[in-house]
C-alpha positions as CSV (number, residue, x, y, z in Angstrom):
1,M,37.0,118.4,-65.2
2,K,36.2,120.1,-68.5
3,A,39.5,120.7,-70.3
4,K,40.6,124.3,-70.9
5,K,40.5,125.4,-74.4
6,W,44.3,126.1,-74.7
7,T,44.7,127.5,-78.1
8,S,47.4,125.6,-79.8
9,V,49.0,128.5,-81.6
10,A,52.8,128.1,-81.9
11,L,54.8,131.2,-81.1
12,A,58.1,131.6,-83.0
13,M,60.7,133.0,-80.7
14,A,62.7,136.0,-82.0
15,M,66.4,135.4,-81.7
16,T,67.3,138.6,-80.2
17,V,69.7,138.4,-77.2
18,P,73.3,137.5,-77.2
19,L,74.4,135.2,-74.3
20,A,76.9,137.1,-72.1
21,T,80.2,135.7,-70.8
22,A,80.7,135.1,-67.1
23,C,83.0,138.1,-66.8
24,G,80.4,140.5,-68.2
25,D,82.0,141.0,-71.7
26,N,79.6,141.4,-74.6
27,K,76.6,141.5,-72.4
28,P,73.4,143.0,-73.9
29,G,73.6,146.8,-73.8
30,A,70.9,149.4,-73.1
31,G,71.5,151.0,-76.4
32,D,70.8,148.0,-78.6
33,G,68.2,146.2,-76.7
34,G,70.4,143.1,-76.5
35,K,70.3,142.5,-80.3
36,T,73.1,141.3,-82.5
37,D,73.8,141.7,-86.2
38,G,72.2,138.3,-86.9
39,G,75.1,136.1,-85.7
40,E,74.9,133.2,-83.4
41,P,74.3,133.8,-79.6
42,Q,77.4,134.0,-77.6
43,V,77.8,131.2,-75.0
44,S,78.7,131.7,-71.3
45,V,81.8,129.7,-70.9
46,N,81.3,129.5,-67.1
47,V,77.9,127.9,-67.2
48,N,77.2,124.2,-67.0
49,E,74.4,123.5,-69.4
50,S,72.7,121.0,-67.0
51,G,72.9,119.8,-63.4
52,F,74.6,121.5,-60.5
53,P,76.5,123.6,-59.8
54,I,75.2,126.0,-62.3
55,V,78.5,127.8,-62.8
56,K,82.0,126.4,-62.7
57,E,83.5,129.4,-61.0
58,P,81.6,131.2,-58.2
59,V,79.5,134.2,-59.3
60,K,78.1,137.0,-57.2
61,M,75.0,139.0,-58.2
62,T,72.6,141.5,-56.7
63,F,68.9,140.8,-56.8
64,L,66.2,143.1,-55.5
65,A,63.4,141.6,-53.4
66,P,60.5,142.9,-51.4
67,S,60.7,142.7,-47.5
68,S,57.4,142.0,-45.6
69,S,56.7,139.3,-43.0
70,T,59.6,137.2,-44.2
71,P,63.1,137.6,-42.8
72,D,66.0,139.0,-44.8
73,W,66.5,136.7,-47.8
74,N,70.3,136.9,-47.3
75,D,69.9,134.4,-44.5
76,V,66.9,132.3,-45.2
77,L,66.9,128.5,-45.3
78,V,65.7,128.0,-48.9
79,F,68.2,130.4,-50.6
80,N,71.0,129.4,-48.4
81,E,70.6,125.8,-49.6
82,Y,70.3,127.0,-53.2
83,K,73.5,129.0,-53.0
84,K,75.3,125.8,-52.0
85,M,73.7,123.9,-54.9
86,T,74.4,126.5,-57.6
87,N,77.8,128.1,-56.7
88,M,76.0,131.4,-57.1
89,D,76.0,133.9,-54.3
90,I,73.0,136.2,-54.5
91,E,73.2,139.4,-52.5
92,W,69.5,140.3,-51.8
93,Q,68.7,144.0,-51.8
94,M,65.6,144.1,-49.6
95,I,63.1,146.9,-50.2
96,S,60.1,147.5,-48.0
97,S,56.9,146.2,-49.8
98,D,55.2,149.5,-49.0
99,A,57.8,151.5,-50.9
100,L,58.6,148.9,-53.5
101,K,56.9,150.4,-56.5
102,E,58.3,153.9,-55.8
103,K,61.9,152.8,-55.2
104,T,61.9,150.5,-58.1
105,N,60.7,153.3,-60.4
106,L,63.5,155.6,-59.0
107,M,66.1,153.0,-59.6
108,L,65.1,152.3,-63.2
109,A,64.9,156.0,-63.9
110,G,68.2,156.8,-62.3
111,G,70.1,153.9,-63.7
112,D,71.1,152.5,-60.4
113,Y,69.4,149.2,-60.5
114,P,70.5,145.6,-59.6
115,D,71.3,142.5,-61.8
116,A,67.7,141.2,-61.5
117,F,64.4,142.1,-60.0
118,H,62.7,139.3,-58.0
119,S,59.0,139.5,-57.0
120,A,59.0,143.2,-57.6
121,G,55.5,143.4,-59.2
122,L,56.7,144.8,-62.5
123,S,53.8,145.6,-64.9
124,T,53.4,144.9,-68.6
125,K,53.9,148.6,-69.2
126,D,57.2,148.3,-67.3
127,L,58.2,145.4,-69.5
128,I,57.4,147.2,-72.7
129,N,59.1,150.4,-71.7
130,Y,62.2,149.1,-70.1
131,G,62.5,146.2,-72.4
132,G,62.4,148.4,-75.4
133,Q,65.0,150.7,-73.9
134,G,67.3,147.6,-73.3
135,T,67.2,147.9,-69.5
136,F,65.5,144.6,-69.3
137,I,67.1,142.1,-71.6
138,P,65.1,139.9,-74.1
139,L,65.0,136.3,-72.9
140,N,63.9,134.4,-76.0
141,D,67.2,132.8,-76.9
142,L,68.2,132.3,-73.2
143,I,64.9,130.4,-72.6
144,E,65.5,128.3,-75.6
145,Q,69.0,127.2,-74.5
146,Y,69.1,127.5,-70.7
147,A,65.5,127.1,-69.4
148,P,64.3,123.6,-70.2
149,N,61.6,123.7,-67.5
150,F,60.2,126.9,-68.6
151,K,60.5,126.2,-72.3
152,K,58.5,123.0,-71.7
153,L,55.7,125.0,-70.0
154,L,55.5,127.4,-72.9
155,E,55.3,124.6,-75.5
156,E,52.6,122.8,-73.5
157,H,50.5,125.9,-72.8
158,P,50.7,128.3,-75.7
159,D,48.4,130.9,-73.9
160,I,51.1,131.4,-71.3
161,K,53.6,132.1,-74.0
162,R,51.2,134.5,-75.8
163,G,50.6,136.4,-72.6
164,L,54.3,136.7,-72.0
165,T,55.2,137.9,-75.5
166,M,55.3,141.6,-75.8
167,P,54.2,143.5,-79.0
168,D,57.8,143.6,-80.2
169,G,58.0,139.8,-80.2
170,N,60.2,139.5,-77.1
171,I,59.8,137.9,-73.7
172,Y,61.3,140.0,-71.0
173,S,60.2,138.3,-67.8
174,F,59.6,135.1,-65.8
175,P,56.1,135.1,-64.2
176,R,54.3,133.3,-61.5
177,I,52.4,130.4,-63.1
178,F,49.5,128.4,-61.7
179,D,49.8,124.9,-62.9
180,P,46.8,124.3,-65.2
181,E,46.5,120.9,-63.4
182,F,45.9,122.7,-60.1
183,P,42.4,124.3,-60.6
184,S,41.8,125.0,-57.0
185,V,44.4,127.8,-57.0
186,M,43.0,129.2,-60.2
187,M,39.6,129.3,-58.6
188,G,40.9,131.8,-56.1
189,W,38.4,132.9,-53.3
190,K,35.6,130.4,-53.3
191,L,32.0,130.6,-52.0
192,W,31.5,128.4,-49.0
193,I,28.3,127.4,-47.1
194,N,27.9,126.7,-43.4
195,K,26.8,123.0,-43.5
196,Q,26.0,123.1,-39.7
197,F,23.6,126.1,-40.4
198,L,22.0,124.2,-43.2
199,D,21.4,121.2,-41.0
200,N,20.0,123.3,-38.1
201,L,17.7,125.1,-40.5
202,G,16.5,121.8,-42.1
203,M,17.4,123.2,-45.6
204,K,19.1,121.5,-48.5
205,E,22.2,123.1,-50.1
206,P,21.2,126.0,-52.4
207,E,21.5,125.3,-56.1
208,T,20.0,128.5,-57.5
209,L,20.2,132.2,-56.8
210,D,16.7,132.2,-55.4
211,E,17.5,129.2,-53.1
212,F,20.6,131.0,-51.9
213,Y,18.6,134.1,-51.1
214,E,16.2,132.0,-49.1
215,Y,19.0,130.4,-47.2
216,L,20.7,133.7,-46.3
217,K,17.3,135.1,-45.2
218,A,16.8,132.1,-42.9
219,V,20.3,132.5,-41.4
220,K,19.4,136.1,-40.6
221,E,16.0,135.4,-39.1
222,Q,16.1,131.9,-37.5
223,D,19.2,131.9,-35.2
224,P,20.9,128.8,-36.7
225,N,23.8,129.0,-34.2
226,G,21.3,128.7,-31.4
227,N,22.6,131.3,-29.1
228,G,19.4,133.3,-28.9
229,K,21.0,136.3,-30.5
230,A,20.6,137.7,-34.0
231,D,24.3,137.9,-34.4
232,E,24.7,135.7,-37.6
233,I,26.1,137.3,-40.7
234,P,24.4,135.5,-43.6
235,L,27.2,136.3,-46.3
236,S,30.6,137.6,-45.4
237,T,32.8,139.4,-48.0
238,S,35.4,142.0,-48.2
239,G,35.1,144.5,-51.0
240,D,33.3,143.6,-54.2
241,T,35.9,142.2,-56.4
242,N,35.4,138.5,-55.6
243,L,31.7,139.0,-55.0
244,L,31.2,140.3,-58.5
245,H,33.6,137.7,-60.1
246,L,31.7,134.8,-58.4
247,F,28.2,136.0,-59.2
248,K,28.9,137.0,-62.9
249,G,28.7,133.4,-63.9
250,S,25.1,133.1,-62.7
251,F,24.2,135.7,-65.3
252,G,26.3,134.3,-68.1
253,L,29.1,136.9,-67.7
254,G,32.8,136.5,-67.2
255,N,33.1,133.6,-69.6
256,R,36.8,134.1,-70.2
257,G,38.0,134.2,-66.6
258,T,39.1,137.1,-64.3
259,M,42.2,138.4,-66.1
260,H,40.0,140.8,-68.0
261,P,37.3,141.8,-65.4
262,Y,35.5,144.2,-67.7
263,V,35.7,142.3,-71.0
264,D,34.6,138.8,-72.2
265,M,33.1,137.3,-75.3
266,D,29.4,137.9,-76.2
267,P,28.2,134.4,-77.2
268,S,25.2,135.8,-79.1
269,A,27.3,138.1,-81.3
270,N,30.7,136.4,-81.1
271,K,32.5,139.7,-80.3
272,L,34.1,141.3,-77.4
273,R,31.6,142.6,-74.8
274,F,32.1,145.3,-72.2
275,I,30.6,143.5,-69.2
276,P,29.6,146.5,-67.0
277,A,27.5,147.9,-69.8
278,D,25.5,144.7,-70.3
279,D,21.9,144.4,-69.2
280,R,22.8,141.2,-67.3
281,F,25.4,143.1,-65.3
282,K,22.5,145.3,-64.2
283,E,20.5,142.3,-63.2
284,M,23.4,141.0,-61.2
285,L,23.8,144.3,-59.4
286,Q,20.1,144.3,-58.6
287,Y,20.3,140.9,-57.0
288,L,23.4,142.0,-54.9
289,N,21.6,145.2,-54.0
290,K,18.6,143.1,-52.7
291,L,21.0,141.1,-50.5
292,Y,22.6,144.2,-49.2
293,Q,19.3,146.1,-48.5
294,E,18.0,143.1,-46.6
295,E,21.2,143.0,-44.6
296,L,22.2,139.6,-46.0
297,I,25.7,140.9,-46.8
298,N,27.8,142.4,-44.1
299,Q,27.0,146.1,-44.3
300,D,30.7,147.2,-43.9
301,L,31.9,145.2,-46.9
302,Y,33.7,148.2,-48.3
303,T,35.4,149.2,-45.1
304,V,35.9,146.1,-43.0
305,K,39.4,145.1,-41.9
306,S,40.8,141.7,-42.1
307,E,41.2,141.5,-38.4
308,E,37.4,142.0,-37.9
309,I,36.5,139.4,-40.5
310,F,38.8,136.9,-38.7
311,A,37.2,137.7,-35.4
312,R,33.7,137.3,-36.7
313,G,34.6,134.1,-38.6
314,S,36.3,132.6,-35.6
315,Q,33.1,132.9,-33.6
316,G,31.2,130.9,-36.1
317,L,28.9,133.7,-37.3
318,F,29.0,133.3,-41.1
319,G,26.2,131.5,-42.9
320,A,28.3,131.7,-46.1
321,A,31.7,133.3,-46.8
322,I,33.8,134.2,-49.7
323,V,37.4,133.2,-48.7
324,T,40.1,130.9,-49.8
325,N,39.3,128.4,-47.1
326,P,37.3,129.0,-43.9
327,R,39.0,126.3,-42.0
328,T,42.5,127.8,-42.5
329,A,41.2,131.3,-42.3
330,Y,38.8,131.1,-39.3
331,N,39.5,127.6,-37.8
332,Q,36.0,126.6,-38.8
333,E,35.5,123.0,-39.8
334,N,31.8,123.0,-40.7
335,F,31.9,124.6,-44.2
336,I,31.5,123.0,-47.6
337,G,32.2,124.5,-51.0
338,A,29.1,125.9,-52.6
339,S,27.5,124.5,-55.7
340,I,27.2,126.6,-58.8
341,L,24.2,128.8,-58.4
342,E,22.0,128.8,-61.4
343,G,20.8,132.2,-62.5
344,P,17.5,133.6,-63.8
345,H,18.4,132.7,-67.5
346,G,19.6,129.2,-66.7
347,D,23.3,130.1,-66.6
348,K,25.7,128.0,-64.5
349,L,29.3,129.1,-64.8
350,Y,32.2,129.4,-62.4
351,S,33.4,132.8,-63.5
352,N,35.9,133.6,-60.7
353,Y,38.6,131.6,-62.6
354,K,42.2,132.9,-63.1
355,A,44.5,132.3,-66.0
356,S,47.6,130.2,-65.5
357,L,49.8,133.2,-66.2
358,V,49.8,135.6,-63.2
359,N,52.3,138.2,-61.9
360,I,53.8,138.6,-65.4
361,G,56.7,140.7,-64.2
362,A,57.8,138.5,-61.3
363,F,61.5,138.2,-62.5
364,V,63.5,140.2,-65.0
365,I,67.2,140.4,-65.8
366,T,68.8,143.7,-66.4
367,D,71.5,144.8,-68.8
368,K,73.9,145.1,-65.8
369,N,73.8,141.4,-65.2
370,P,77.3,139.8,-65.5
371,D,75.9,136.4,-66.6
372,P,72.3,136.3,-68.0
373,A,72.8,132.6,-68.9
374,A,73.6,131.6,-65.4
375,T,70.8,133.7,-64.1
376,V,68.2,132.0,-66.5
377,R,69.4,128.6,-65.3
378,W,69.1,129.8,-61.7
379,I,65.4,130.9,-62.1
380,D,64.4,128.0,-64.4
381,Y,64.9,125.5,-61.6
382,F,61.8,126.8,-59.9
383,Y,59.6,125.9,-62.8
384,G,60.3,122.2,-62.4
385,D,59.3,119.6,-59.8
386,E,62.5,119.7,-57.7
387,G,62.7,123.4,-57.7
388,S,59.0,123.8,-56.8
389,K,59.5,121.3,-54.0
390,L,62.5,123.4,-52.7
391,F,60.7,126.7,-53.0
392,F,57.4,125.7,-51.4
393,M,58.5,122.9,-49.0
394,G,62.1,123.7,-48.0
395,I,64.6,121.0,-47.1
396,P,63.8,117.4,-46.6
397,G,64.4,116.3,-43.0
398,K,64.4,119.9,-41.9
399,T,61.1,121.4,-42.9
400,Y,59.3,118.5,-44.5
401,E,59.1,114.7,-44.9
402,E,58.5,112.6,-47.9
403,K,56.2,109.7,-47.5
404,A,56.4,106.2,-49.1
405,D,53.8,107.1,-51.7
406,G,55.8,110.1,-52.9
407,T,53.6,112.8,-51.2
408,V,55.2,115.4,-49.0
409,D,54.1,117.2,-45.9
410,Y,55.6,119.7,-43.5
411,N,57.0,118.3,-40.3
412,D,56.6,119.6,-36.8
413,L,59.1,122.5,-37.4
414,I,56.2,124.0,-39.5
415,N,53.0,122.3,-38.3
416,N,53.9,122.4,-34.5
417,N,56.7,124.8,-34.2
418,P,58.7,124.2,-31.0
419,D,59.2,128.0,-30.6
420,G,55.5,128.6,-30.7
421,L,55.4,130.1,-34.2
422,T,52.1,129.8,-36.0
423,Y,51.9,127.8,-39.2
424,T,52.3,130.9,-41.4
425,Q,55.0,132.4,-39.2
426,A,57.1,129.1,-39.4
427,I,56.7,129.0,-43.2
428,S,57.8,132.6,-43.5
429,K,60.8,132.0,-41.3
430,Y,62.2,129.2,-43.6
431,M,60.8,130.0,-47.0
432,T,59.8,133.1,-49.0
433,W,56.8,132.1,-51.0
434,R,54.3,133.9,-48.7
435,T,55.7,137.2,-50.0
436,G,53.6,136.6,-53.1
437,G,54.3,137.6,-56.7
438,Y,57.2,135.2,-56.9
439,P,58.6,133.6,-60.1
440,A,57.8,129.9,-59.9
441,I,55.1,127.4,-60.8
442,V,52.5,126.6,-58.1
443,K,51.8,122.9,-58.2
444,E,49.2,121.0,-56.1
445,Q,51.6,118.4,-54.8
446,Y,54.0,120.9,-53.3
447,F,51.7,123.9,-52.4
448,K,50.4,123.6,-48.8
449,G,48.6,127.0,-48.8
450,S,44.8,127.3,-48.4
451,E,44.1,126.3,-52.0
452,G,46.1,123.1,-51.7
453,Q,44.1,121.8,-48.6
454,P,42.0,118.6,-49.1
455,D,38.7,120.5,-48.5
456,S,39.6,123.1,-51.0
457,I,40.4,120.3,-53.6
458,E,37.0,118.7,-52.8
459,A,35.3,122.1,-53.3
460,T,37.0,122.4,-56.6
461,R,35.9,118.9,-57.8
462,K,32.3,119.8,-57.0
463,V,32.2,122.6,-59.6
464,D,34.9,121.8,-62.1
465,K,32.6,121.0,-64.9
466,Y,31.4,124.5,-64.9
467,F,34.7,126.2,-65.5
468,P,35.1,128.5,-68.5
469,E,36.0,126.5,-71.6
470,E,38.5,129.2,-72.6
471,V,40.5,131.3,-70.2
472,W,42.3,134.4,-71.6
473,A,45.8,135.3,-70.5
474,P,46.8,139.0,-70.3
475,F,46.7,141.0,-73.6
476,N,49.8,143.0,-74.1
477,F,49.2,146.6,-75.2
478,T,51.6,148.6,-77.3
479,V,53.3,151.7,-75.8
480,E,50.7,154.0,-77.3
481,E,47.8,151.7,-76.3
482,S,49.3,151.5,-72.8
483,E,49.3,155.3,-72.5
484,K,45.7,155.6,-73.6
485,M,44.6,152.8,-71.2
486,A,46.5,154.6,-68.4
487,T,44.2,157.7,-68.9
488,L,41.1,156.8,-70.9
489,G,41.0,153.2,-69.6
490,A,41.7,154.2,-66.0
491,D,38.9,156.8,-66.1
492,I,36.4,154.4,-67.5
493,E,37.3,151.6,-65.0
494,N,37.4,153.9,-62.0
495,Y,33.9,155.2,-62.9
496,V,32.6,151.6,-63.2
497,K,34.1,150.7,-59.8
498,E,32.5,153.8,-58.2
499,M,29.1,153.2,-59.8
500,Q,28.9,149.4,-59.2
501,A,29.5,150.0,-55.5
502,K,26.8,152.7,-55.4
503,F,24.4,150.4,-57.1
504,I,25.1,147.6,-54.7
505,I,24.6,149.6,-51.5
506,G,21.8,151.7,-52.9
507,Q,23.6,155.2,-53.2
508,A,22.6,155.1,-56.8
509,S,19.1,154.1,-58.0
510,F,18.7,151.7,-60.9
511,D,16.6,154.5,-62.6
512,Q,20.1,156.0,-63.2
513,W,21.2,153.0,-65.3
514,D,20.6,154.7,-68.7
515,K,22.5,157.8,-67.5
516,Y,25.3,155.6,-66.3
517,I,25.6,154.0,-69.9
518,E,25.4,157.3,-71.5
519,T,28.2,158.6,-69.3
520,L,30.4,155.5,-70.3
521,N,29.8,156.3,-74.0
522,K,30.7,160.0,-73.5
523,M,33.9,158.9,-71.7
524,G,35.0,157.1,-74.9
525,L,33.9,153.5,-74.4
526,D,34.1,152.9,-78.1
527,K,37.8,153.8,-78.1
528,Y,38.5,151.6,-75.1
529,M,36.9,148.7,-76.8
530,Q,38.8,149.4,-80.0
531,I,42.1,149.2,-78.1
532,Y,40.9,145.9,-76.6
533,E,39.9,144.6,-80.0
534,D,43.4,145.4,-81.4
535,A,45.1,143.7,-78.5
536,Y,42.9,140.7,-78.7
537,N,43.5,140.4,-82.4
538,R,47.3,140.4,-81.8
539,Y,46.8,137.9,-78.9
540,N,45.1,135.5,-81.4
541,E,47.6,136.2,-84.2
542,T,50.8,136.0,-82.3
543,K,53.1,133.5,-84.1
């Protein structure tokens, strides 16, 4: 695998947050943002600096978490076990996922918020606003002293640290991190080809866009499933996000990964490029429009429900599919990961590649927390091997077994649940990671989701030499820039989304391309790009 170009810029941590005592005295206050007069950080006398339990005397705290398909976290196997290990009793305040954003905003605005937010999907803007107000405490000093696992990750992968550091120099959150040594999860939704259909059609695996088109056309016209019906769906997808991310690379676009879907680096000019205004983006849309017009893509891609996709996939109707894994998603064994499809200019790039830093606001500590040092130790565990194993696998002998070679796998409580629970239902009963947006590191050896399956790993190895050489983490905008991006930026991006859909399905003619570009310029594309340029420069210059 070609190594990522992790820029080795060292980030100096601002020493800004006092360490609170266990009883809550001298904790960071909302008025001063957790800053001292330059003295040494205060140490929490109740915290053991290493090992378990985390605290000498029991501590009780309230954390907010989303409720969805998982049970109440106040009685779930993983956190019950962790409570015994840490001597910390977490009262989980469960909020419906559907109402999470609204209720979180109301809590923060009204001052009635918990000691920490877990998996609440807080945005960069939230971190800047509430961090600047002192509601979310700065974590720089606490990470330095109480988070050895997380500190090591930041030292080894400076781009993660750069993406986490806000314009004021502070880190306010613990994110979800994809282990850079686990590329399958960073590939996200992959393109898969039906190997049985290829064999039945007597075709070789497509390696160019033109060959892929010919394969899809044969799937539509030549009945490769042999049932005498024209019921095959050549290419299945849902929405256009992954569709565009995957095909950008065949046109030399998206060369810095998916964290910035509209901006990458123009290699010919060595400057930032607004992808949706590039002529090659137009070429890509014309190719996708051809597939759509000839019914080689499911015609309901913008409206189809997941249940319908599952039903079609389970019937073996797909010639190709964009999905994490068709075996785990549709119970179909006959798919292989697609090769990189070479485009009209000779480009071969896997552009649907995520940064290691995702869900930046996965965990924050508020100024009401009685012991931030203990809380940092509590969350840091999930960024090391043992904590990752606990979070994703559960308890040895109960939910998983460890083999002689050191590998782990779920036992029959998960794989063949005696109560008839499905694989995902059983995982959700005993662990919480399927909620998503969690603060932890996703490591290949402990993650048994679709991306961690052997066929997904094999699909990854097939294309890994075509990954981007540099992948950008998030750029963090200032408060003023965030306000502009919330208006100007949102208007431009919404217009792009609207028009790219119209171009793909034919509601807009490509004769309107020049008018589309003109409209973008009138909307203030130059101002949008200047904001991006300033944020990119800070990203590169962060010390």
